[in-house]
C-alpha positions in Angstrom: -63.3 271.5 13.6 -63.1 272.4 17.3 -66.4 272.8 19.1 -66.2 275.3 21.9 -68.9 274.9 24.5 -70.2 277.6 26.7 -70.0 276.6 30.4 -73.3 278.3 31.3 -76.3 279.6 29.4 -76.1 283.2 28.3 -77.8 285.4 30.9 -77.6 289.0 32.0 -75.2 289.8 34.8 -77.0 290.7 38.0 -75.9 293.5 40.3 -76.4 291.7 43.7 -76.3 294.8 45.9 -78.8 296.8 43.9 -81.1 293.7 43.6 -80.9 293.0 47.3 -82.0 296.5 48.2 -84.9 296.4 45.8 -86.0 292.9 46.9 -85.9 293.9 50.5 -88.2 296.9 49.8 -90.6 294.6 47.9 -90.6 291.9 50.5 -91.5 294.5 53.2 -94.5 295.8 51.2 -97.9 294.8 52.4 -101.2 294.0 50.7 -99.8 292.0 47.7 -102.5 289.9 46.3 -102.8 287.4 43.5 -104.0 288.9 40.1 -107.0 286.6 39.6 -109.4 286.7 36.7 -112.6 284.6 36.4 -112.7 283.1 32.9 -116.0 281.1 33.2 -118.3 279.7 35.8 -115.9 277.9 38.3 -112.8 278.6 36.2 -110.2 281.1 37.5 -106.7 282.0 36.6 -103.9 284.0 38.2 -102.0 285.8 35.4 -98.2 286.4 36.0 -96.1 289.0 34.3 -94.6 286.5 31.8 -91.3 288.4 32.1 -88.0 286.9 33.3 -87.7 286.3 37.0 -86.6 289.4 38.8 -87.1 291.1 42.2 -89.4 293.7 40.8 -91.9 291.0 39.8 -91.1 288.7 42.8 -90.6 285.9 40.3 -94.3 285.7 39.9 -94.2 285.4 36.1 -96.1 282.2 35.4 -99.9 281.6 35.3 -101.8 279.4 37.8 -105.4 278.1 37.8 -108.4 276.9 39.7 -111.3 274.7 38.5 -114.3 274.4 40.9 -116.7 271.5 40.9 -119.7 270.8 43.0 -117.8 268.8 45.7 -114.1 269.8 45.2 -111.8 272.1 43.4 -108.4 271.6 41.7 -105.5 274.0 41.9 -103.1 274.0 38.9 -99.5 275.0 39.6 -98.4 276.9 42.7 -96.1 279.7 41.8 -92.4 280.4 42.4 -92.1 280.7 46.2 -93.8 279.9 49.5 -95.2 283.5 49.6 -96.5 283.2 46.0 -98.2 279.9 46.9 -99.7 281.4 50.0 -101.3 284.2 48.0 -102.7 281.8 45.5 -104.1 279.5 48.2 -105.8 282.5 49.8 -107.2 283.7 46.5 -108.6 280.2 45.7 -110.2 279.9 49.1 -111.9 283.2 48.5 -113.3 282.0 45.2 -115.2 278.9 46.5 -116.0 277.1 49.8 -114.8 273.6 48.7 -112.1 271.2 49.8 -109.2 270.8 47.4 -109.0 267.6 45.3 -105.3 268.5 45.2 -102.7 270.8 43.7 -101.6 269.6 40.3 -98.1 270.5 39.3 -98.3 270.4 35.5 -94.5 269.9 35.1 -91.2 270.5 36.9 -90.6 274.2 36.0 -89.4 276.4 38.8 -91.9 279.1 38.2 -94.7 276.5 38.7 -93.7 274.4 41.6 -92.1 276.1 44.6 -95.3 277.5 46.0 -96.4 274.0 46.7 -95.2 274.2 50.4 -98.0 276.7 51.1 -100.7 274.3 49.8 -99.1 271.4 51.7 -99.1 273.4 54.9 -102.9 273.8 54.5 -103.4 270.0 54.0 -103.7 270.1 50.2 -102.2 267.0 48.5 -99.6 267.7 45.8 -100.0 265.8 42.6 -97.6 265.3 39.7 -96.6 262.9 37.1 -94.1 260.3 38.3 -91.5 261.4 35.7 -91.8 265.0 36.8 -91.3 264.1 40.4 -88.2 262.2 39.5 -86.7 265.2 37.8 -87.7 267.4 40.7 -85.7 265.2 43.1 -82.7 265.2 40.7 -82.2 268.9 40.3 -84.8 271.2 41.8 -82.6 271.8 44.9 -80.2 273.5 42.5 -83.0 275.5 41.0 -84.0 276.7 44.5 -80.4 277.8 45.2 -80.4 279.7 41.9 -83.8 281.3 42.7 -82.5 282.5 46.1 -79.8 284.3 44.2 -82.2 285.9 41.7 -84.8 286.8 44.4 -82.8 288.0 47.5 -84.0 290.0 50.4 -86.4 287.4 51.8 -88.5 286.9 48.7 -87.8 283.1 48.9 -88.2 282.9 52.7 -89.7 279.6 53.8 -89.6 278.1 50.3 -88.6 274.4 50.1 -88.8 271.7 47.5 -92.0 269.6 48.1 -92.0 266.0 47.0 -95.5 265.2 45.5 -97.9 263.2 47.6 -99.6 261.5 44.7 -97.7 260.3 41.6 -99.5 259.8 38.3 -98.4 257.2 35.8 -101.0 258.1 33.3 -103.5 260.9 32.6 -106.4 260.0 34.8 -109.5 262.2 34.8 -110.3 264.0 38.1 -114.0 264.2 39.1 -114.7 267.4 41.1 -118.4 266.6 41.4 -120.6 267.3 38.3 -117.3 268.4 36.6 -114.7 266.0 35.3 -111.5 267.6 34.2 -109.2 265.8 31.8 -105.4 265.5 32.2 -103.4 265.5 29.0 -100.2 263.6 29.2 -97.6 265.1 26.7 -94.8 262.8 27.9 -91.3 264.2 27.4 -92.5 267.1 25.1 -91.3 270.0 27.2 -89.9 268.3 30.4 -90.3 264.7 31.7 -93.9 264.3 32.9 -95.5 267.1 31.0 -99.2 267.5 31.8 -102.0 269.9 30.7 -105.5 270.2 32.1 -108.7 270.5 30.0 -112.1 271.4 31.4 -114.7 270.3 28.9 -117.5 272.1 30.7 -116.0 275.5 29.8 -113.7 274.6 26.9 -110.7 275.9 28.9 -107.2 274.4 28.5 -104.6 275.1 31.2 -101.7 274.4 28.9 -98.8 274.7 31.4 -95.4 274.7 29.8 -96.8 273.5 26.5 -97.7 277.0 25.5 -96.0 280.4 26.3 -97.9 283.3 24.7 -95.9 286.4 23.7 -93.0 285.0 25.7 -90.1 282.8 24.6 -90.3 279.3 26.1 -87.4 277.5 27.6 -86.2 274.5 25.6 -83.8 273.2 28.2 -85.5 269.7 28.4 -87.6 270.0 25.2 -87.9 267.4 22.5 -89.3 269.5 19.6 -90.8 266.7 17.6 -92.8 265.5 20.6 -93.7 269.1 21.5 -95.0 269.8 18.0 -97.0 266.6 18.1 -98.5 267.3 21.5 -99.6 270.8 20.3 -101.1 269.3 17.2 -103.1 266.8 19.3 -104.6 269.7 21.2 -106.5 270.8 18.1 -108.6 267.6 18.3 -110.2 268.8 21.5 -113.1 271.3 21.7 -110.9 274.0 23.2 -112.3 277.5 23.2 -110.0 279.2 25.7 -106.3 278.7 26.4 -104.5 279.6 29.6 -100.8 279.3 28.7 -98.1 278.7 31.2 -96.8 282.2 30.5 -98.6 285.1 29.0 -102.2 286.3 28.4 -105.2 284.1 28.0 -106.1 283.4 24.4 -107.3 280.8 22.0 -106.0 278.1 19.6 -104.0 280.7 17.7 -101.5 280.4 20.6 -100.8 276.9 19.3 -99.9 278.4 15.9 -97.5 280.8 17.5 -95.8 278.2 19.6 -95.4 275.8 16.7 -94.0 278.6 14.5 -91.3 279.4 17.0 -90.4 275.8 17.6 -90.1 275.0 13.9 -88.1 278.1 13.1 -85.5 277.7 15.8 -85.2 274.0 15.1 -84.6 274.7 11.4 -82.2 277.5 11.9 -80.0 275.7 14.5 -80.0 272.5 12.6 -78.8 274.3 9.4 -76.0 276.0 11.3 -74.9 272.7 13.0 -75.0 270.8 9.7 -72.8 273.4 8.0 -70.2 273.0 10.7 -70.7 276.2 12.7 -69.4 276.2 16.3 -71.7 276.7 19.2 -70.7 280.4 19.6 -71.1 281.0 15.9 -74.6 279.4 16.0 -75.7 281.5 18.9 -74.5 284.6 17.0 -76.2 283.6 13.8 -79.6 282.3 14.8 -81.8 285.4 15.2 -85.5 285.2 14.8 -86.7 288.8 14.3 -90.4 287.7 14.1 -90.2 286.8 17.8 -87.9 289.6 19.0 -90.8 291.5 20.6 -91.7 288.5 22.7 -90.8 288.8 26.4 -87.5 287.2 27.5 -86.3 287.0 23.9 -82.8 288.5 24.7 -82.4 286.2 27.7 -84.0 282.9 26.7 -83.6 282.7 22.9 -79.8 282.5 23.0 -80.1 279.8 25.7 -82.5 277.9 23.5 -80.1 278.0 20.6 -77.5 276.4 22.9 -79.8 273.7 24.1 -80.8 272.6 20.6 -77.2 272.7 19.4 -76.1 270.4 22.2 -79.0 268.1 21.5 -77.7 267.7 17.9 -74.2 267.3 19.1 -75.2 264.6 21.7 -77.2 262.8 19.0 -74.1 262.7 16.8 -71.7 261.4 19.5 -74.1 259.0 21.2 
């Protein structure tokens, strides 16, 4: 059997001229502010659109967070661009008069990390897992190039890849003063250096890329058995509120939804691969109607099928 590979993930074809005009209009608009909600005393979140990156949402599709202690506060993820990061920084400064313990990048996902330059410019240390920082150095320059194509017209102006100031080798708690937040190391589950943040005082979990709610996650670097195990481990903590990396704030039912998608796509792709289907045949065959209403289904689900198929193929040949 001949296996035909797709050279690039399936994606919609962009119309550069139309997007450039739209992006320019958006970039020139004034008064854009972060969409911040207060979830509990000292716990705030900025909720993105959880759609795919496009000029009409300025790429601001992921969620970010802030936890405030008596002495310091911790920012969690920084958005997709320098401008996004600047809006978040200003929003967090307006919430509390505290110095930052740092900006934690929960993992090397483009929607989470490229706003870090704004925080760095204000003297905030950027924190990430050592494995995440390594992946950032290896390929995030390419991600930035791609983002500039997706978000033309100045939306990515001033955005640069920021190498973290502080590298973590393990999940060390962070004391903000009368408030100790816990870092959860999920290893290679979704990307190298996957971290989540749990605030025991409020029962709030900032799940980062571990959970996408009502939105298809990207499986580009995923290891599904590790991901499922990391999600199961979350159930042992007294979590009452979940802030996913993408999507609305919810509760532990978001773990159920995430596990269901991961198990179903893994089972379906594995079955097609084992019966000898080609990559193209597998992409065409693996449809999950139960998740078709989730945002980014048409864009990300076919890509996820490809990623898993290639993992099975690589395991066979290596």
